[in-house]
C-alpha positions, 0 to 999 in steps of 0.5 A, spaced: 415 036 087 421 040 088 426 035 089 424 030 084 428 032 079 436 031 080 442 033 076 449 029 078 445 027 084 443 034 087 436 036 087 435 042 082 429 045 086 429 046 094 422 048 097 423 053 103 416 054 106 412 057 100 418 058 095 422 054 091 429 055 090 434 053 084 439 049 088 443 047 081 444 055 079 446 057 086 451 052 087 454 052 080 454 060 078 452 064 084 445 065 082 439 065 086 433 063 082 426 063 086 419 061 084 412 060 088 412 053 091 405 052 087 408 053 081 411 048 076 418 048 077 421 053 071 425 050 066 432 053 067 439 051 067 446 054 067 445 053 059 438 056 059 437 062 064 431 066 061 431 074 063 426 079 060 427 078 053 433 075 053 436 068 054 443 067 058 447 062 058 454 059 062 456 055 056 464 056 055 466 061 050 472 065 048 472 072 050 474 077 044 480 080 044 478 087 045 473 085 051 479 082 055 484 088 054 478 092 057 478 088 063 485 088 063 486 095 063 481 096 069 485 091 073 491 095 071 488 101 074 485 098 081 492 094 081 488 087 083 485 082 079 477 085 080 475 082 073 476 075 073 476 072 066 474 065 068 470 060 063 467 057 068 464 063 071 462 067 064 455 069 062 453 071 055 447 072 051 448 067 045 444 072 040 449 078 042 456 076 041 458 082 045 454 081 051 458 078 056 458 078 064 464 076 068 465 076 075 467 082 078 470 080 085 471 084 091 471 083 099 470 075 098 464 077 094 462 077 086 457 080 081 457 079 074 458 085 070 459 087 062 464 092 061 463 096 054 464 103 051 459 108 049 464 110 043 468 105 038 474 109 040 477 103 044 484 106 044 481 111 049 482 106 054 489 106 053 490 112 057 485 111 063 486 114 069 480 113 073 473 116 073 471 123 076 463 121 075 459 115 076 451 115 075 446 110 076 439 109 078 434 105 081 426 104 082 422 105 089 416 100 090 417 095 085 410 091 085 409 093 092 405 099 090 397 097 089 391 101 087 384 098 089 378 100 085 371 101 088 369 093 087 376 092 091 380 089 085 387 091 086 393 092 081 400 093 082 402 100 079 408 098 075 408 099 068 404 104 064 399 100 060 396 097 065 388 095 064 383 097 070 376 094 071 374 101 075 377 107 077 383 107 083 379 109 089 385 108 094 392 106 095 396 102 099 404 099 099 408 094 103 415 096 104 417 090 109 416 084 104 419 087 098 425 082 095 426 087 089 427 093 094 432 088 098 436 086 091 436 094 090 440 095 096 444 089 095 446 092 088 447 099 090 452 096 095 456 093 090 456 099 085 459 103 091 465 098 091 465 099 084 466 107 085 471 106 091 475 101 086 475 106 080 474 113 082 480 118 080 486 117 086 486 123 091 479 125 088 472 125 091 468 119 089 462 122 086 456 118 085 449 121 081 443 117 083 436 118 079 431 116 084 424 116 079 420 121 084 418 125 078 417 120 074 412 116 078 408 123 079 407 124 072 405 116 071 400 118 076 398 124 073 397 120 066 392 116 070 388 121 073 387 125 066 384 119 063 380 117 069 383 112 072 384 114 079 381 119 083 384 125 086 383 122 093 387 116 091 392 120 087 394 124 093 395 118 097 399 116 091 404 122 092 404 121 099 406 114 099 411 116 094 414 122 098 415 117 105 418 111 101 423 116 097 425 120 103 426 113 107 430 110 101 434 116 100 436 115 107 438 108 107 442 109 100 446 115 104 448 111 109 451 106 105 455 111 101 457 115 107 460 108 109 464 108 102 466 115 103 462 117 097 459 123 095 452 121 093 447 126 089 440 125 087 438 128 081 432 127 076 431 129 069 425 133 071 428 137 076 428 143 072 420 142 071 418 141 078 424 143 082 428 138 087 423 133 090 426 132 096 425 140 098 418 139 097 413 138 103 409 132 102 402 136 103 404 141 097 406 136 092 399 135 088 398 143 088 405 144 085 404 139 080 397 141 077 399 148 077 406 147 074 402 143 068 396 147 068 391 142 069 384 142 072 383 137 078 376 136 076 375 128 075 374 125 069 369 119 069 372 112 069 371 109 062 368 116 059 374 117 054 375 112 048 382 109 047 383 115 042 381 120 046 386 118 052 392 118 047 390 125 045 390 127 053 396 123 054 400 126 048 398 133 050 401 132 057 407 130 054 408 136 049 407 141 055 412 137 059 417 137 053 416 145 052 417 147 059 423 142 060 426 146 054 425 153 057 424 152 065 431 153 070 436 155 064 441 154 069 440 147 071 444 141 068 438 138 066 435 144 062 442 143 057 441 136 057 434 136 055 435 141 050 441 137 047 437 131 047 430 132 046 430 137 040 434 132 036 429 127 036 422 126 034 417 129 039 415 124 044 408 123 044 407 118 050 410 118 057 414 112 055 417 115 050 419 121 054 422 117 059 426 114 055 429 120 053 429 122 060 433 117 063 438 118 057 439 125 059 441 123 066 447 120 063 448 126 059 448 130 065 454 126 068 458 126 062 457 133 060 463 137 059 467 131 061 473 128 057 473 121 054 472 115 059 471 120 066 464 118 067 462 111 069 454 108 068 452 103 073 446 099 071 442 093 071 441 089 065 434 090 065 436 097 064 441 097 059 437 100 054 438 107 058 445 106 056 444 104 049 440 110 048 445 115 051 450 112 046 445 113 040 443 120 043 450 123 045 453 121 038 448 126 035 450 132 039 454 138 036 453 143 041 455 140 048 461 135 048 459 129 052 464 125 054 465 117 052 462 113 057 464 106 060 458 102 061 458 097 067 452 093 066 450 088 072 447 081 071 442 081 077 444 074 081 437 074 084 431 072 079 424 070 080 420 066 075 412 066 075 407 064 070 404 071 068 410 075 069 417 077 064 421 071 066 427 073 071 425 080 073 424 081 081 421 088 079 414 084 077 414 079 083 408 080 086 406 073 088 403 071 095 410 068 097 414 075 096 414 075 104 418 069 105 423 071 099 424 077 102 426 074 108 431 069 105 435 075 103 434 079 109 434 074 115 437 068 111 443 072 108 441 068 101 443 073 096 450 075 100 452 068 100 450 067 092 455 073 091 460 069 095 459 063 091 460 068 085 467 069 088 468 062 089 467 060 083 471 065 079 477 063 084 476 056 082 474 054 089 469 050 092 462 054 093 457 053 098 451 048 096 444 051 098 442 046 103 449 047 107 447 054 107 440 054 109 442 049 115 448 054 117 443 059 117 438 055 121 443 053 126 445 060 127 438 062 128 437 057 133 443 059 137 441 067 137 434 064 140 437 060 145 442 066 148 
């Protein structure tokens, strides 16, 4: 089934075990698109790449003058052609003329980046002299943290508005077979190359990283106060979070150290609870309930109406907002919250609170900085954080927030299923995720996709999917016979 349809004599989809891989996108753009073997192959092509609510296209188009000038200024600073304006390797959003992704090439690899400024003062780039501070963020579990209720029904704890059939009574998670985490680490390595390329000369390379530890904690608390999770399962959830966050922290620190980057982990909720990584695992529940002045008495599942649940969540968010603007006045997060939160309509739910929180992270990085001394690095799926910061920072009058250069990355790993947002590997919960993770970790498929981006940008012949899989198989055979 996967090899029936061909383009220019080449199969569009190739099956590897229980996963289908789009051979055309791999060869023509360096994009790794996966779908389960049992699924009908998704209708995607170089002219139609759905991702989330967007549709991206590789149709040739002329890049605007200001966009070209921005890329040229960045290339001038690095004294090499990192940004390659090649129409053959340019992605764009037909509905947004300014959203253009071009290859950023480093060490024979590439990634698609959309550079844009948080201010309209394009002349600021003329005096660009490198960044003092970089800031990024990443998740933890993706779809691999699972809640199970009393009837053994399971659901991924990946978004706020999950619909449960019963109270979650236990938690499990799998960190070994997680294509999202594999792609997240790959992305972080690419971001470290950007830091190395564009940091101020003869200065420390500084990178702030928002790991959403307290964000997950608040998500768990919201489930608890509406009777959706037991105290035992909530404790398991906090324990799993503590373990995974510390393991992930070690991995990222090793990568940063290899690039001689000073990596600092921050959270917009640090001034609410303190530094997550200094908290003992067994103390998390007590700390959170005491700080938020909440009772540990469980609510019966289904006993609250939808409106009552909203009232409880709104009360929790209001309590958090008040404390965020009062606690630990010497912390960077305190000032950012007071600047960003008071200018907005008070948040009524966690989603609204998190939207402001994510923007304050960029605010922490850019506060008191001169224009274009801060660079925000985020994937396309998180671009709304950069857009929100742009809006919030323009309203500030008390704290000077320097304009930021945003580098928004187009992730070359896309996944497609029938019931999830298209393209977003964060939601990839299918049975074939083990194979997908192994394709990245053992077969090196994502790394080869990045090499293809560089080859295409340099007008070189890319490696086909069939050739790479055969090379990987031969290498594995040689290793096994030694």
